[in-house]
N, C-alpha and C positions, 0 to 999 in steps of 0.2 A: 586575446580575450577567449577563454574556453567556452565553448557552447554547452550550456547546461539543459536537462531535461525540462519539458514545458509543464509538467503536472505541478499545479500551485499548491494543491492540497497536501498538508504535511502527513501524509499518511504514507499508506506504509506499503512498502513492497513486502513479498514472501519472506525476505530474511528477517525483516524486522518483527511481522507477525509470529514467525516462528521463536524468535529469541525472547520477545515478550511473553508468550505464551508459557514457554517452559520457566521463565523466571517466577512468574505470579503463581503457577501451579505448585512449585517447590516451596515458596516462601510462606504462605499464609496457611490458616488453620483447617483442619481436616473436618469433613462434613460427612454425615451419614445419610441412608435413605433407601427406599424401595418404592415401586410403583409398578401395577399391573399394565397400565397402558401409557404411552407418550402422549397423548392427545392434551391432557391438561397441562403437562409441561411445557408443550408448544405454545398454548395459550398464555401461560405465565411469561415466556420470553418475549412473546409478541406484546404484551402488556408493558414490558420493561423498555421497549422500543427496538428490539432486535429485528432485523428484516431477513426475507427470505428464508422463512423458518418453515421445518417440516420434519417428518420422522417416517421412519418405516422399520420393519424387521422380518427377518427370515428365520430359518431354523438355527441358524449360525450365530447372529449377532443383531443387535438394536444400533440403528444409526440415527443422529440428529444431524440436520442440516441447518446453518445459521449464518448471518452476516451481522457483524457489529457495527451498528450505526448510532448507538446510545451512548457510548461513551467514546471520549476523545483519544485516549490511549487504548491500542488494541490489546495489550496485555491486561488491562483492567477489566476490559470488556469481556474477554474470553474467559477470566477468572470469575466474574459474575455469573456468566452462562454455566460455567462449570459448578458452581454453587447450587444452581437452581436444579440441574440435572442430576447431582449427587442426592440431592434432598428429597426429589419426588419423581425422578425419571428412569432410574436404573430398572434392568429387568430382574427376576429372582434369580436366574441361573445364566443367562446369556451374557457374553461381553457386550461392552457399549463403545460405540466410536461417535466421535463429533467431528464433522466436516466443516470448515472454516471457509467461507466464500469473501471474495473481494470482487464486487460488482456481478455476482452470480458467476464467477470464475473460482472453481475450488485451489485452495492454496495448501493448507495442511490438514492433519486429522490428529485428534487426540484418541487413544486406543486405552480402554480400561478392560481388563480381564480379571474376574471375580476369582478368589481362591477356591478350588474344589474342597467340598466339605463343608463350607459354611453355611449354616442355616439362613442367615441374614448377611446380605454383603455389606462390608465395611469400607467404602471406598474413601480413599485419602488422595490429596493432591498429587502427593510422590506417586501414587500407583497409576497415573496417567502417562502414556507413552506419546511424545510429540514426534511427528513423522510427516514428510512428504507424500508418504504412500498413503493411497485412499482405501486400499482394500477391496475386495471382490464386491462387497455391497453397493459399492458407488454406482455401478451399472442400473442398479434397481432405484437408489436414491435419486439419480440424476432426474427421473421421471416422476417423482412424486410432486403433486401441486403443493406449492409453498404459500404461505401465509404472510401477509404484510409485505407485498412485493415492492422491490425499490424501483422499478421501471416507471420512467417518467416523473419520478419525483425530482422536485427542484430543491437543491440546497443553496442557501445564501449565506455567504461568508464574506466577511470583511477582513482585510489584512492590513495593518500598519506597516509602511515600508521605510526604512531610513537607509540613505546613501550619504557618503561623505568622501572627500578626495583632498589631496594636499598636492596642489600642483602650482599654485602661486606664491612667489617668495613672500609677498607683503600680506598675504592673509594665510592664516593657519589652516583652516578648513573652509571648504565649499560644501554647502549641505542642501540634500534635496529630502524632504519629508512628505510622503504621500499617504493618502488612504485608499485603498484598493478594493471596493466591492466587487464580487465575482459570484457567478451562477455555475451550478454544475448539474448536469442533467443526465440520467442513465436511460439510453435510448433503446439499448437491447443487451443481451448478454455480453458483457464485457466491453460495451462500448459507452463512451462518456463524453458528452459536450461541455466544454469550459469557455466561459466568456467573462473577462476581467475588464473592469474601467479604473484607470488610474487618475484620481483626483488630487491635485497639487494642494497641499496645505502651506509649506514653506519651500521656497526655491531661491537661493543664494548660489550663484555660479553655475548652474546646469544648463543655461540658455534658454531660449523662448519656446522652444518645443515642449521642454519638460514643464513649463509654467502653463501649459493648457491641458485641460481635461482631455484623455485620449485613451484609447483601447490598450489592453496590457495583452495578457496571454489568450489568444483565440485558437481553440484547438479542438480537433476531434481526435480520441485515443482509443485504441482497441486492444484490451488484453486478451491474451489466450493461453491455454496451457496445452503443449504438445507431448506425445509418447515420451516416455523415457525421463519425465519429470523435467522437461524444458519448459521454463516459463518467458513469456515474451509480451512486449508492448508496442505497438506500431502508432505513432503519432503524427499528424499533419496538421499544419496551420501557422499560425504567427508566434514566435516564442519570445523570449526574453533577449537580451543583448542585440536587439535590433535585427533579429534573424526570422526568416520564414522559409518553410520548406517541409520536410519530413525526417523523421528520425525512427529507428528502431532498434530496441536493445532485448538482449536475451541473459537468462540466468540459469545455470544448470548445477545443481548440488550433486556431489558425488554420494555413493553408498555411505561413506563416513561424511556426515552431512556437515561437519565442520569446515570441510573443504568445497570450493564452487568454483565454476568457471563465469566468467563475465564477458560480454561482448556487446558493442554498439556501433552503429554506423548512422551517419545522417548526411544530408545534401541540402543546403541552405544556401540562401542569398540575403543580400543586406536590404533593409527597408526601415523607414522610419516614418512616424505618425506627425503630421502638421494639424492637430486637432482631431478631426475624424477623416482627413484625407491621406492616404497612404502613398508615400513617395518610395519607389523601389528602383534598383538598376539590376536588369536581367543579366548584365555580364558578370556579376559577382559571385556566383554560384560557386560553392567549394564543398568538397567532401572532408567531414570529420569522421573519425573513428578511433575505438579503443578496444582492446584485447588483453585480459588478464586474469588473475585468479584472486581468490579469497580466502582467508582462514579465520575462523572464529575460536577464540579461546574462552570456553565457557567459565573456567575457574575465575576468571578476572573480568569476565564480561566484555571482551575487547575483541574488537575487529581488525584486522589486517589485510590491506588490498594492495596489490602490485599490478600496474597496467602499462602497457605501451599504447601512447595516443599520438594522433594527428590535430593540430588545433585550426582554427580559422585562417591563421596566416600562413598555412602549410608547414607549419613547423612541427616536428616530430619530437616527442620527449618521452620520458618515463615518469610515472606519477606513483608515490607511496604514501599511503595513508594508514594511520593507527587511530582508531576510535574508541574510547571508552565510553560504555553505556553505563548510565546510573539509572536509580530508581525514578 
């Protein structure tokens, strides 16, 4: 069984944010606008539910900082924020940059440069350039006081989980259906606590342990951004697949952002829950890893990934994935 990342929230890593932002910017209708100050725009974004919102400007450009917590899909959320900024938040002459955060860690920026000679800027979504580069103004933007901070806020999520297997000749499928409520708390910049409880609703063939309410993912994860646009996340705790330990993964886009490098290493042991009592075997620790690359084909909104990996049984293999993203 291959070890998987423990972050249970469907959200999104930096690649997904960038692809969704580009898609919604190019597909929806243009909006126009101009504003002398960004304060009213920040207030409007906070009222819509965006977190970690702020703005600043210097002689070169105006910068907005925000985190989408109002919309389930990142692309939709970023698109809504661009709508508001285009309508009320552009400077008369200066370029504008939007820096998108994930748990207070910067991910991507959207950059708009007005045409010289225009008396009134006319911003359309196709005019915004999406990039992993944050620009020189980030050093100033990172110091501003943000409104509607996400720190110490508790998100309550409930996931339905369905599992089935076909191992018994006399039975077509064995089925397990759980409801899995979870809380997520942002403790500081990049740090998130996740605590999940699995409540069995229907258990046919998955054993007595899965028939009891028991913890699911219990993790602490720290996101970070290193120089040269290297993104990483370190996670420690109890994961899925009856594994506990730690895991670190990295993502590095090239200058041609369609191409990227991927790397992950984990060191985990085996343990299972009997109700709320954890049984574990300290002799079962094993290293798992993967190393590879990715190519994104924007014309067809398709991601290709090729990785060499080592799995929980110390088997090595090559994994190829082709994922087509839809609206």
